[in-house]
Residue frames relative to the residue before (quaternion, step in Angstrom):
aa qw qx qy qz dx dy dz
M 1.0000 0.0000 0.0000 0.0000 0.00 0.00 0.00
S 0.4073 -0.7262 0.5070 0.2228 3.56 -0.85 1.01
T 0.2113 -0.7530 0.6084 0.1348 3.55 -1.14 0.74
L 0.3103 0.7678 -0.5113 0.2297 3.54 1.18 0.42
P 0.5163 -0.6034 0.4909 0.3584 3.59 -1.12 0.59
P 0.6442 -0.5396 0.3600 0.4052 3.62 -1.15 0.48
H 0.7866 0.1205 -0.0455 0.6038 3.57 1.13 -0.73
P 0.2743 -0.8121 0.4959 0.1388 3.59 0.14 1.31
R 0.0693 -0.7754 0.6274 -0.0184 3.52 -1.07 0.92
L 0.4813 -0.6284 0.5223 0.3173 3.56 -1.08 0.73
S 0.5269 -0.6479 0.4558 0.3079 3.54 -0.91 0.98
R 0.5462 -0.6258 0.4519 0.3254 3.59 -1.08 0.66
R 0.5959 0.5732 -0.3631 0.4295 3.62 1.23 -0.32
F 0.7305 0.3731 -0.2152 0.5299 3.57 1.31 -0.23
R 0.1219 -0.7631 0.6279 0.0929 3.55 -1.19 0.57
L 0.3125 -0.7386 0.5779 0.1514 3.50 -0.86 1.06
Q 0.1226 0.8049 -0.5623 0.1449 3.56 -0.61 1.10
Y 0.3801 -0.6882 0.5651 0.2501 3.56 -1.17 0.68
E 0.2119 -0.7713 0.5934 0.0896 3.55 -0.80 1.14
E 0.3595 -0.7602 0.5059 0.1921 3.57 -0.35 1.26
A 0.6489 0.5423 -0.3267 0.4221 3.58 0.90 -0.91
Q 0.7515 0.3700 -0.1996 0.5085 3.58 1.05 -0.75
Q 0.3227 -0.7686 0.4813 0.2709 3.59 1.38 -0.23
R 0.6916 0.4239 -0.2925 0.5064 3.60 0.95 0.83
W 0.5341 -0.5949 0.4924 0.3440 3.52 -1.33 0.32
V 0.0649 -0.7829 0.6181 0.0274 3.54 -1.11 0.67
L 0.3055 -0.6686 0.6303 0.2499 3.54 -1.38 0.33
L 0.1894 -0.7839 0.5863 0.0769 3.52 -0.67 1.14
Y 0.0745 0.7615 -0.6423 0.0447 3.57 -1.13 0.73
P 0.7353 -0.4583 0.2534 0.4302 3.59 -1.18 0.45
E 0.7393 0.4290 -0.2289 0.4658 3.63 0.94 -0.84
G 0.8231 -0.1627 0.1335 0.5275 3.59 1.17 -0.25
M 0.4686 -0.6530 0.5238 0.2820 3.54 -1.15 -0.72
V 0.2225 -0.7342 0.6288 0.1273 3.54 -1.23 0.68
Q 0.2887 -0.7395 0.5816 0.1772 3.60 -0.71 1.03
L 0.1857 -0.7998 0.5651 0.0808 3.58 -0.91 0.94
N 0.4038 -0.6377 0.5716 0.3218 3.54 -1.18 0.46
Q 0.7183 -0.4747 0.2922 0.4163 3.54 -1.26 0.29
S 0.6318 0.5417 -0.3335 0.4430 3.60 0.99 -0.81
A 0.6661 0.4998 -0.3006 0.4649 3.56 0.84 -0.98
A 0.6485 0.5220 -0.3178 0.4538 3.57 0.97 -0.87
E 0.6461 0.5199 -0.3231 0.4559 3.57 0.93 -0.85
I 0.6590 0.5006 -0.3025 0.4729 3.56 0.95 -0.84
L 0.7141 0.4715 -0.2660 0.4438 3.58 0.72 -1.06
Q 0.5880 0.5658 -0.3742 0.4405 3.61 1.11 -0.57
R 0.6927 0.4720 -0.2747 0.4711 3.60 1.12 -0.52
C 0.5748 0.5949 -0.3756 0.4178 3.63 1.25 -0.14
N 0.2091 0.8122 -0.5136 0.1811 3.54 0.30 1.25
G 0.5978 -0.5922 0.3555 0.4068 3.58 1.23 0.25
E 0.6530 0.4796 -0.3138 0.4951 3.62 1.30 0.07
R 0.7381 0.3941 -0.2408 0.4919 3.58 1.03 -0.64
S 0.4022 -0.6778 0.5623 0.2502 3.56 -1.13 0.77
L 0.6919 -0.4207 0.3648 0.4596 3.57 -1.31 0.12
E 0.6501 0.5217 -0.3129 0.4553 3.59 0.92 -0.95
A 0.6723 0.4972 -0.3032 0.4570 3.59 0.86 -0.92
I 0.6258 0.5340 -0.3269 0.4651 3.60 1.01 -0.80
V 0.6638 0.4946 -0.3022 0.4727 3.56 0.91 -0.98
T 0.6479 0.5331 -0.3168 0.4423 3.59 0.84 -0.98
E 0.6845 0.4861 -0.2935 0.4572 3.55 0.88 -0.94
L 0.6571 0.4997 -0.3085 0.4726 3.59 0.97 -0.81
E 0.6504 0.5126 -0.3232 0.4580 3.61 0.90 -0.89
T 0.6682 0.4879 -0.3030 0.4729 3.58 0.96 -0.79
A 0.6800 0.5137 -0.2904 0.4352 3.58 0.87 -0.93
F 0.8096 0.2793 -0.1190 0.5024 3.57 0.96 -0.85
G 0.4534 -0.7325 0.4249 0.2782 3.59 1.26 0.19
V 0.4990 0.6172 -0.4391 0.4210 3.51 1.00 0.89
A 0.1883 -0.7678 0.6001 0.1222 3.59 -1.30 0.19
G 0.8130 0.3190 -0.2135 0.4378 3.52 -1.27 0.44
I 0.4325 0.7225 -0.4500 0.2975 3.61 1.07 0.59
T 0.3410 0.7702 -0.4925 0.2191 3.63 1.20 0.09
P 0.6681 0.5051 -0.3427 0.4255 3.66 0.75 -0.80
E 0.6770 0.4885 -0.2986 0.4626 3.59 0.96 -0.80
V 0.6552 0.4918 -0.3181 0.4771 3.58 0.96 -0.81
Q 0.6436 0.5136 -0.3191 0.4692 3.58 0.93 -0.83
A 0.6587 0.5189 -0.3172 0.4430 3.59 0.92 -0.86
L 0.6481 0.5038 -0.3230 0.4709 3.58 1.01 -0.84
L 0.6651 0.4942 -0.3145 0.4632 3.62 0.91 -0.89
E 0.6470 0.5106 -0.3272 0.4622 3.60 0.92 -0.75
E 0.6490 0.4797 -0.3167 0.4985 3.62 1.00 -0.77
G 0.6238 0.5375 -0.3334 0.4592 3.58 1.03 -0.72
Q 0.6367 0.5184 -0.3191 0.4734 3.52 1.05 -0.83
R 0.6451 0.5227 -0.3253 0.4526 3.60 0.94 -0.87
R 0.7174 0.4449 -0.2347 0.4821 3.52 1.06 -0.81
G 0.5504 -0.6375 0.3814 0.3811 3.63 1.29 -0.01
W 0.4678 0.6794 -0.4651 0.3215 3.65 1.17 0.15
I 0.7724 0.3445 -0.1354 0.5161 3.56 1.05 -0.83
D 0.1644 -0.7572 0.6262 0.0866 3.56 -0.97 0.94
């Protein structure tokens, strides 16, 4: 059973930013940085506290012409929540 909030939001302790030098998105926090793959970055960019998991999935499926990605998106958000990225 998921414990995700109804509208996932990136924690205020983290800042999502594109690092030109590394050519990738990262999550910055006071103690360091987490390098993200493109899929994780696309998901986390949509975690603004306004979209539900379903809305995030729908937006991604439309944008990338894929279907059935709910389990992967949910798994990333749950892992992000465990790591403190998601409020």
